[in-house]
Structures are given as structure tokens and as C-alpha cells.
N, C-alpha and C positions, 0 to 999 in steps of 0.2 A: 886640431886639424893636423893631418900628416904632413911630412916634409915633401916638397916637390922636387922631382928629379930635374937637374939642370939641363940634361940632354933632351928630355921630353919637352921642356919649356922652349928651348931654342927651335925645335921642330915646329911647334905650334905657333909661336909668335912670328916666325918668319913668313907666314902666309897672311897675316892680318895687318890692317891699317892701324894707325895710332889710336883712332877712336874705338876701333874694335878691340884692341889690346886693353884699353882703359876699361871698357865695359865688361870685358871678359874677366878682368881682375876683380871688378867690383861686384858683379852680379852672376858670374858663372855661365853666361849664355850671350849670344848675339841677339840684337833686337830683331823682332819679326820683320822689320823693314828690309833687312838683308836676306830674308827668306832662306836662311840656312840654320843649321843646328851646330853650335860650337861644341867642340870636344875639349875635355879637360886634359891636363898634362899626364895624369895617371891613366892607366889602361882600363877601359871598361870591359866587363866580361860579356861574352856573346853566347846566346843560346843557339846551338846548331840545329838546323832543320835537315831532315832527310832529303835525299835527292828528289823524292816524289813531291816534296813540299816546296821546292825551289821554283815552282811555277808562279806565274803572276797571280797575285791575290785578289785582283779585281773580280775575277769570275767567281772565286769562292765566296767573296762577300755578298755578291748578288744572289748566289744560290742559297746562302744561309739565311737571307732575309725572306726569300720567297718559298722555299721548300721546307716543310716541317717533317713530313713522314720519311722523306728520302735520307735524312741525316743519319738514321740508324744503319740503313743499308750501306751508306757511304763509308761509315766508320768500320763496319764489319768487313767491307771489301778491302780496306787498307790492311787488315790483319791477314787476309787470305793471300795477299801478294807477297807476304814475307815467308821465306822458307824456314824450316826448323833450324838449319845451320846458322842463318842470319840472326834468328832469335837468340841462339846460344851466344853468339858474338856480342850482341847488344847487352846481354846480362853480364858478361864479363866486363864490358865497358862501364856499366852502371856501378860496379863495385869499385872501379878506379876513379869514377867521376868526381866524387866528393873530395878526394884527396887533391886532385888537380884543380878543382874549383877553388878550394881554400888557398891553394898555393899561388895561383895566378894573380889573385887580387893584390897581394902585397908587393908585386913587382914595382920597381921604381921607388923604393923606399917608403911604401905605404902611403901613396898619394891620396889626393882628395877623393878620387873615385874608387878607393879601395873596397868600398862596400859592394861593388858590382861583381860579386863572386857567384859562380855556380848557379846561374839561372836554370841550368839544366844539369841533371845528375847523370845523364846517359851518354854525353858526347864529349869525352876528354880530348878528342882530336881537335875539336873546334876551340876549346879553351886555350890551346896552345897558341892560337892566333887571336888572343883576346882583344887586340886593338884593331881588328879588321873593320868593325863597324865604324869606329871613329875615322879610320883611314878612308873608308868609302865616302863619308860625309865631307871630308876635307880634301880628298883627292890625293892623299899621300899614304905611304906605308908607315907602320910603326915598328921601331926597332926595340928589341928587348935587351935590357942590360945583361951581360953574360953572368951566369952563376946565380942570378936572383931567384930563379924558379926553384932550384934545389934548396936554397936557404929558407924560402917561405914555405915550402912543402913540409919541412921538418918542424917549423914553428906553428903552423896552423892546421896540421892534420889532426882530426878528431876521431880516430878509429875507435877509441875507448868507448865513446857514447854513440857510435854510428847506429848500432842495432836498437838502441833505446828509443829512437824517434821514428822507427819504421812501423807504420800501421799494419803493413802486410804480415810482418813476422811477430807482432806482439799480440798478446791476449789480455783480456780484462783481468786486472789484479783483484784478488779476493778482498783486499781492504777497501776498495772503492766500489764494490758491487752495489752497496746500499745507496751511495751517493749518485750512482748512475741510473737508478731505477726511477721511473716516473709513469704517470698515467697518461697515455697518449691522448685521451679525450680532453685533458685539461692543460697540458703543457703547451704554451704558445709555439715553441720550436717544433714540436711534433705536428701540431695543427697546420703549421705553415708548410713544412716540407712534405707532408703527406696529403696536402690538398691536391685534388685532381681536377685539372681543367679540361674542357672539351674544345675541340677544334672550332666549333660554332661560336663559343664564347670568345676565342681569340680573334676570329674574323670580325665579330660584332664590335669588340673593343677597339679595333683599328679604325673604325669609321664613326663610332658613337662619341658624341661630345661628353665630357666628364660632368657628372652630377656633383653638386657642391652643397655644403651645409656649413653655416657659421655658428661657432660657439665662443663664449667668453670664459676663459679659465682664470683662476685667481692670480697666478703669477705670469704665465705666458701671455695673457691678454687675449686679443682677438685672434682666433685660429680658424682655419678653413679646412674642413674635411672634403676630400674629393676622390672620385673613383670613376674609371671608365667601364668597370664591370657592373652588372646589374645590382648586386647587393652591396650596399654601403652602410656600415654601422658606425655610429658615433658614441662617445662615452665622455663622462666627466670624471675628474680625479676624486678619489675618496679622501676623507680627512686624514685617516691613518693608513699606513701601508706596512704590512707584515712581510718580512723577507721570505717566509715560507710560502706565502701566497703568490710570490713572484716567480716561483719555480726556478730559483737559482741553484746551481750546483752546491752540494753540501760544503765543499771547501770554501766557496766564495761567501757563503753565509757567515762564516766565522772570520774571514779576513777583511771583508769589505768595511766593517765598522771602524777598524783601526786604520785602514788605508785612507778612509774619508774623514777621519776625526779632525783634521786640520781645518775643515770647512764648517764644522758643527760647533756652534757656540755653547759653551757650558756643558754640563752633564746631559747626556741624551737618553731618552727612553729607548727600551729595546725595539719598539716598533717605529722609531724615527731615525733610521740610519742615513737618511738623505736630507739635503737641504730642500727648501721648498721648490726651488728651480729644478734641482736634480730629480726630485720625485716626479714632477710632471713630465720632464723629458724622458725619464726611463720608462714611464708607463706607455708612452708612445713608441719608444724603441722596442720594448718587450712585446708589443702587439704586432711587430714586424711590418709596420707601415713606413713608407718613405717620410722623411722629416726634413723640413727646411726651417732653420732657425737663424734669422738675420741680425741678431742682437748680441752676438758673441764678440767680446772685446778682450784684447790681451791684458788690459789694465784692470778690468772689472771681474769678469766671470770666466776667463779663458781656461784656467786650470780646473775650475769646478766642473766645467763641461767636459774637459779632457778625461777626467777621472770617471765620469758616468758613462761615456761611450766606450772607454776601455773595459769597464765592467761588463757591458753588453757584448763586446767582442770576445772577451775571454769566456764568458758564459756560453756563447754560441759555439766557440771552437771546442770547448770541453764536452759539450753535449754531442756535437757531431762526431768527435773522435771516440767518445765512449760508446756511441752506437756502432761504429765500425769495429771497435775492439770486442764488444759484446757479440756481434755477429761472427767475428773470427773465432771466438771461444765456442759459440754454438756450432759452427761448421766443424771445428775440431772434435767436439764431444760427440756429434752425430755422424762424424766421418762422412761428410757430404763432399761431393766432387764439385768441380766448376760447373755452374749452371744448373745444378740439381734442385736448388730451392730458389724460386723466383721472389720470395719474401725478403731476401737479403739485400735489397736495393737500398743502399745507404750512403751513396757518394756521387760526386760529379765525374766529369770526364778527365779532370786533372785535380790534384790535391789542393792547391791554393784556394781557400774559400773566403778569405777576408783581404781586402785591399784598403790600406789607410794612406791617404794622400795628404802630406804636410809640406809646408814651403821650405823649412830650414832643417838642418841636421839637429839643432837644439831641440826642435819639436819631436823629432824621432827619438832622441835620447830620453826625453821625458815620457814618451809613450811606453818605451821599453821598461823604464824604471817603475811605472805604474803596474805593468804586467808582472814584474818580479814581486812587487809588494803584494799584489792580489793573490799570487800563488804561494807566497811565503807567509805573509801575515806575521803573527807573533809566535809562530811555531819554532821550537828549538831545533827542529830538523830542517836544515837549510836545503833549498832546492838546488839542483844542478843547473848552472848557467854556463854553457860552453862559449868560449871566445869572449868572455865578459871584459877582460882587460884590454883586448884589442879594440872592442867596441867603444869603451870609454876613451881610449886614446884617439880614435878617429872621429868620434862624434862629440867629444867634450871640447872644452875651450880653455885657453890660458888667459887668466885675467890680465896678465901683463901685456897681451897683444892689443888691448883696447887703449887708444890714446887718452891721456889724462886731461882733465879740465874741459871736458866737452859738456856744454850746456844745451840740452835738448828737451823737448816736452816729455812729460811722463809717459804718454802712450808710445812715443818713439823708443824710449828706453826699455819699455816692457816688450815691445815687438822685436827689437833687434838685439836682444840679450843672447849671450853665448855664441855658439858656432852658427853663423848665418850662411854657410855654403848651401847652395840650392841645387847641387847635382849629386844625387845619391839614390841608392835603392838597396834594400837588404831583405833577406828572407828569414823568417822566424818559424821554427817548428816547436810545438808545444804539446806536452803530455801532462799528466796530473801533477807531477812534482819536478818537471824538467823543462828547461828552455834551451834551445839551440839557436844561437845567433849565427848569421852568415850561412844559413842552410841553403843549399841549392834551391832554386825557385820551385822546381817540380817535386821537391821533398819538403816544402814549407806549407804551413797552415796560414800564416799571415805574411803579407808583403807590405812593407813600409817604404814609401818612395816619394820623391818630388815629381812634379809633372815633367821637368826636364830629364830627370833620371829615367823615367819610363819612356819618354820620347826617343831617346837614343837607342833603345833596344827594340821598340816597336817598329821604328824605321818608317820609311815612306813607300808609296806605291812604286813598284818597279825595282826596288832594291832586293838583292838576293839575300843579304845578311840581315835578316829581320826575324823577329819572333814575337808573337802575342798569344800563343796557345795557352800560356799560364793565366790568361784573363778569361778563359772560356767558362769556368765554373765558379766565378766569384759570386758568393751568396750574400755578402755584406760589404758594401762600399761606403767608406767614410771619407768625405772631403772636408777637411778642416781648414779654417782661415781662407775661404774661397775668395775673399776680397783682395788678398795679397797677390793672387794669380793674375788679377787684372793689371797689376803693376809689374809682373814678371813677363809672362807670355800666355795670354788666354788661349791661343791657338793650340798649345800643348794639351790643355784640358779637353778641348773639343776633340782633338785627335785621339786622346785616350778613350773618351766616351764612345767614339765611333768604332772602337775595337773591343769593346766590352761584350762578353758573353757570345762570341762567335764560335761556330763549330771549329775545333782544332784541326789543323792540317796533318797532324800525326797522332798516332794512338798513344804514345808515351807509356806503353806497357800497361794500359788500364784493363781491368777485368770487367768486361761489358755486362756480365751477369750481376754485378754489384752496382751498376750505374742506374740512377733514378730515370724513369721513363720520360719525365718532363725535360730532363737534361738531354736525353737522346733525341727528343723531338725538337731540339733547338728552342725551347721555351724558357731557358734560364733567365732571360731578362725580365720575364713576368714574375719571377720568384726572387729576384735580387732586391734587397733592401738598401736604399741609399740614404745616408745621413749627411746632410749638407749644412755646414755651419759657416757663417760669415758675419761681418760687422755692419752690413748695410743692405738696403733694398736696391738692387741694380737690375737693369733690363736684361743684361747678358746672363746674370746668374739666374734670374727668374726664367729666362728662356731655356737654360740648361735643365732646370728642375722640371719644367712643364714638358719638355721634349723627351728626355731620357729616363724619367722616373715613371714607370708604368707598372708598378708593383700590383699584383692581384689583390693585395690586402688594402690598397688605397694609399692616399697621400695626405699629409698634414703639413700645412704651411702657416707660420706665424705672420700675421699681416697687421701689425700695429702701425698706426699713422702718427707722425710727429705733430703734436699740437703746437709746440714752439720750435722754431727753426734755429739754426746756428747763427743767424743774423743778430739774435739777441745777445750774443757774446762779443759783438764788436764794441770795443772800448773807446774808439775815437769818434769825434763828432764828424759824421760823414754822410753826404747825401748819396743814396743808392738809386740809380736809374735802371730799371729793368725794361728792356726793349724786346718786344716779341716779333719774331719773323714768321711770315706765313709760308707754309710748305704744303705741297700737294699730297705727298706720301712720305713714308719713312725712308725710302731709297733716295729721295732727293734732298734730304736734310743737310748732308755734307756740302753739296754745291750751293744750296740756298743760304747756308750760314756764311760761306766764303764770299758770295756775291753781296750779301747784306752788309758784311763787314767792310769790304773794299769800297762799296758804292755809297754807304750811308754813315758808317761809323768812322772810318779812317780819315775822311776829309775833314772832320771836325777837329782832329788832333794833329793835322799836318802843319798847322800854324806854329811858329816858333814860340808863341806864348804858352802853348800846351806841351811844354817839355817835361822830361822825367815821367814818361808814360810806360808803365809796365803792362804787358799783354800776357795774361795767364792762359796757357793752351793745354788742356788735358790730354789730347790725342797727339801722339808723335807724328802721325801722318798729316794732321792739320798743321803742325809745327813746320814740317818740311815744306809744305805748300806755301805757308805764309813767308817763310824765310826766302824761298825762291822769288816770291812776288816782291818782297822788299828789296832784294838785290836787283831785280829787273827794273823797278821804279827808282833805284838809286836813292833810297831813303837813308837817313842817318840813323842807323840802328846797330845794336849788338844782340847777341843771343847766348843763352845758357841752356844746355840740355844734359841728359844723362851721359852723353859721350864726351862732353867738354872736359879738357884736362884741368888740373888744379890751377895752373898758371893762366889758362884761358878764362876760368871762372873769376879769378882775381882781377884780371884786366877788365873784363866786362863789368864787374861790380864797380870798379874804380871809375871807368869812363861814364857809367850811368850816374854815379853819385856826383861827379864833377860837372855833369851836364854836357860832356863832350859828345855823348850819344843821346839822341832824343828818345828812341824807343829801345825797350829791352824785351825780347821774346823769352819766356820762361816756360819750360814744360812741367807738367804735374809730376811726372815720374822723377824728375830731378828733386823736386820739393819733397816727395815721398821718401827718398833714400838719403837726403842730405839735411833738409830742414834748415837751410841757411836763411838768415835775415837779410833781406835786400834793403839797403838804405837809399834814401833819396827819392822815394816814390811820391809823386804829387797827383798823378792821374792813373787810375787803375781800370783796366778793361779785362773782364772775364769773357774770353772768346766762347767759352762754353761753361756751364755750371760745373763745379768740381765734383769728382767722383766721391770723395769723402766730404761730408757736410762741414766738418770742423775745419777743413782747409780754407773755407771761405772766410771765416772769422780770423784765422791765423794770418792770411795774406793781407786782409784789411788792417789788422793791428800792426802790420809792418810800418805803416805810416808814422807810428809813434817813434820809430827808431831815429828819425832825423827831425825832431820837433824844433822848428825855428820860427814859430808864430805864423805858419802858412796855412792854418786850418781852413781859412775862408776860401782858398783856391783849390782845395782837394776835391776830386771827383771820383766816382765809381760807376762804371757802366757794365751791365750784364746782358748778354744775349741768350735768349731761350725760345723754344718752340713748344707746341702742344705735346710733342713727344718727350719732353723733359719734365713731365709731371712729377715723377718720383724725386728727382734731384731738386726740383723747385720747392716741393713740399718740405724736404729736409732742410732747406735754407731759410725759407720764410714762414714755414708752418702750413698745415693743411688747409686752414680756412682762407688765409691770404692767397695761397696757390690756387684754390678753387675760384676765387674771385678774379684773379689775374687771367686764368684760362678762359673764363666765361665772359669777361668784359670785352666789349668791342674796341676799347682803347688798346693801343699797342705799347704805350709808355706808362710805366708806373713808378712813382717816386716814393722812397721811404727815407726818413731821417733817423739815424740811430747814433748811439754813443753817448758819452758823458758830456754834459754841458758845463 
């Protein structure tokens, strides 16, 4: 991680409370409770919008959703309003843009947000005010250290390789002509991008319920094929897979086996370059269907899955760029002018075609390392990687920064390894043997970012300094570790999805004669493939997949049900009482749970005999509500949340252990990031079932931490409703959950643990 500027830090911390400062240092953002987006001490880079695009975006959003045919005319009109002199000025600015973009990022000593460079290659004037967006969010201006711009410009200017990554001025190399040739009738990429939809199909899909079909695959298990379009095809994985049959680029056919060798046990056959899990996942990815895989864990198969989706990303980018380069060569050889050949439609409205969303910088570092390995392989000819040293410095980590003698669960160690800063974004441009890191966004093929990093440049409604045109032509969206975003800020993910594949507000120098018709018609969202990976089945993640994934190729979701729940991992002899609360609808669950707890559960624990009661609260909003209620009722309690200082946590744990405080309110988010062992628990109340199933057994096993022969008095109470079916099944198993939801009884008792 880069050094932080002391001056920037003082400007930032001066506007925050103690709790906000603590959370900003730990997690890189303010909690959604404060309804603001925190800015880092380093300067984020801003994408400049033209004057014509500084209007309110609410109108443009509604128009992009309703009008399909007018989008093309609207974009053409934006070009007609630009005079020839203005176009010449913009071209001159584009030549300078990349230099300024690379320079601005390093201001302030290469801070944490140094990756936010050059989201636009055409507006150097805007980049000189790189902190404008953060200043708008916080209500203060940002001051730039004197002389830093000139120093960083000399260090990060990449004029040597600037022309190498320009698709407009490059032509297909002779040595890769064979690897870039394919049969359009067989290649899944060509079949997908060349598929033509009709307006009637789009209108019908908007109202038609999806048709579904279930299959059982050997490794993935129970999967559900679904589609809102009339034709839905299903398939089963073959026993053996040949790389040639997958239509991989020739380069990847030779590099993939070595890159993936660490996951392959023993000597492998030529037709077995995948693990069993990778084979089934890649077959779905390569069919360009949306995919939801909820069994990705950092400890078990995280790296295995990362490698296979990186292979799909690089394969897609190389094919798309090869098609553009081939058409460039064709236009040059045939001496075609602009718009003279309508068959050369090979791109979107903007160049970025892949967006990879990951939670931490360490994940971004590993993704780029896989990219380099896939393009380089065992070849003696090394590929060109621009700004590699800078990238390793800002996204790598120092092992000495980690405090020694920390004892945490294995899954915690696997998830929070390396640089866990969650505010970053970086553009990557790729050609056959070259990678440019920190490429300006509109000159990038792949964008790698965190939800917070994207949120700070997408901005909010009514803000002038915002840009999301670079999301207009995303063809492949990868959301990795989706469960982690539930612990960060899920609103950032929803905000991102609401701005995906909208018509851009500016032309960004696009050649409309090369843009695919379905992109001009604002149908890009029907061609976008979304790959969603997480560690659990959650209602919010399921809702995102069902609402925003409307790929014309269809969707595939893995729907395995847990036969044994995490309650089987409870090691203490403990009675578990599950109490069901009745609710009318989903909107009333929050109030129903609060009323049920305060009226029926809490009175049972207010007696002094029921001391040492820990109340586990997954939602921060519920935690605030309970904390205010306990204060109002003047109950003897203490609390620990993600904003509590270290000294506050120590005091709360001490008071609770000694019995000076009868109740302890504990948030799930604090447990997720700290995994402290709370000693002195005798009575345990789960205000709501945990998001992560294994948190249930972890918290229950905390009772062993203060074993004093008090097992007979231990209790555990859990609140649930019919809308908690998924979480309930993950804790008690699917069979017990079905019985509990169908039974007329509202109280269910289980005895678990060692006798």
C-alpha cells in the first residue's frame, strides 16, 4: 500500500467523528447508515463530462430504458453539434490525456487511491482537478502538493507504448492471423455477438415469466437453466474436453495448461487441462450464459475459480480485439472510407468491454497476475507490461504490516490475506503480447475495481462531477466474492447495476459505422454476460441475479440445498430454542421482529438470574434500533459494533465478563472483520439468523471460552420467520427447516454438542 500524505489526512479526518475515523481506517468507507461516501486521503481521478452532459441524468436514464430506436439518432445528433474546430481541439487533448492521467494518480506520495488514474483519455483539464469528486462528496476542496504533478508525470508517462494499445491505429499482425481466424458458425463468441434480436422479442421478454429446467451435473450438482426468451437450450457436460473444441485463442491453448497446473494433480492428459469443477464452470461461461455459483470459498476453491474466469475474460478480449484489428486491416487494404462498409460493425459505444468487481486490492493483484501468466506462459519472449512495478507497489502488501501472533480461523486468514484496501479501480488494456496497467478508462479493455471505487466516480443523482459512460458497452461482468459486499456496502453494488449498459451521454470519439446495431439500440444489457460468484445463498444476491441478469442466452444458477446445517458443528452441550414469528409480508418483517423481541423474548432475560446475555444482531440498522431501545428502557447493557474503538471493545468485553453489564449487543459485521472471542456468555440470543452459516456454530462455541461448570444454565434462542428459509436451512439442514416452516408449532428445540 502506498504512503499516505499527512496533509490530505488532516483535511479528511477533520470532518469526521471518532467512530467514522475508526471505520474509515479499518474498512475504507463510511457505513451506509451515514448515507455518505467517504473519500480516501489520496486523490481520486475524475472523468470529465462535456458541457452537454452536465445536465441531470434522471431524464437520460428514463429515456434509455424506454426508447430503443431513438438511441442511434440521439448519439448521431451529439456529433452534429460539434464543429470541426472543436473536434480538432479534442484530438489534441486526447494525445495529452494519457500523460496527465498517469501523472495525477501519484500525487500525494502514491496514496491508496493512486489507481484511480485516467478514466478518460480525452479531458486533461478535468484531471488537473482530480479531487473534485471527493471534495463534492465531503463538501471541501482538495489541495494538491506543489511540484508533485511534474514529478509523477516524468515517472509514469508511457509514451513509448502508447501507440501499441490503440486499436484504431493498429492492424492485425501477420503472426497472429491464424490464431485469430475462426468459423463464425461454430465459435460461441461470434454466435453471441452476431445474434440479432427483434423488438418484439425484447417487448415479450419484459413481461414473460422465465421458463426453467433443472438438471443435475456431476460436480456442480443441482443447476437451474432459465430464460425469458422463447428458445431455451440445456446441455450436459461431456466426459472429456478438448481445448480446440472450446474455440480458445491459439495463444491460450498453449499457456493455459501451465498456468493451471497447480490445480491439476499428477500428470495430466492433453485433453484434461481443467479440474472437474473448472471444466463444468467454463462450459457454462463459454456458452455466454449468465452464471451464479454460490459455493465459492476463499479457503477451498477461490483461486481455482479465479483462474477459470480469467481465462474466459482474456479469451473474450483477445477475440474482440482481433476482430477489430482484422477489420482495420481490411479497411486499409480495400481503402474503405468511414461508413462505406456496413459489415464492419465490431465494437460497442465505448472500448471497455469487461468489468471485474473484487472486494480487495489483493484480489485485483491476483487477477492481473493470472492475466500475465495466460499471455506469457512458458514462452521465452516476455510480454510487455507497462507500469508493472508501480502496480506491485500499490496493490502488493508488506508482510511486516500484519501484527504477529494473531489466532484466527482458517477462512478468515484466507479471506483477509495481503492488501485489504477496498477503495481502488484500475484500467487494463490488452493486445496479443502486451498489457498496459493504469490505462485511461476509455482506452481500456478490462476494468478491475471495488464497488466503493466505482461508486465514487459514478456519483449520485444531481451531482455534476460524475461519469458512468465507460459502463455503457460492458459485454462481460464478473462479480467475485459477492458475499463480502454484504459486509461492506451492498448499496454500492446495486448502484453499479443500475448504471450498467446505459446510453452514454457523450460520443467519446466513437466511429458509429463500427458500432454494433444492438448496442446502438440500447440492447446491450441483453447481450451482457454476468458471472456471479459467492460463498452462500442469500436473498439479496439472488434478487440481484434475477433482476439484472437478462442475457438472451439464458441464465444458469447452482441451487444445491444443504442437507446438514452448521448446527452440527456446535461442540458445546447446548439447547437451541428456535422461535418463529408470524409476519404478514416481507415489508413488515423488520418491525415484526423488533416487536416480537421486545414483547416476548426480552422479558424472559430481564431477570438478574439471566445475566451474561449476548445478543447477536446481523443488521446494523437493527443494532441501532435495539441500542436506542435499551437506552430508553435504562437496561444494564454494553455494545460492540464495527465503529467501536479498541479501548471501547476492551471495556465492553471486561464489563460483560465480570457481570457488570447484563446484556451485550454484538453486530455481525464486527464479528466478520475481527473474529474476537467473547468470554463469559451464558445466554445467547440470535436476533436474526447469521448471514454466514458457520458464524452460528462459531458464536455458540464461544461458550467454551469460560468453562466453569455452568453448562446446565446455558441457553440459546433464535428468532426466524418464513422469509428466513435459506438461512434456516443452512443452519439446521433442509429437512429440519422444511418441518419447522410447515409445523403449526412456533417453538422448536434441539439439543446439540458433546455429552
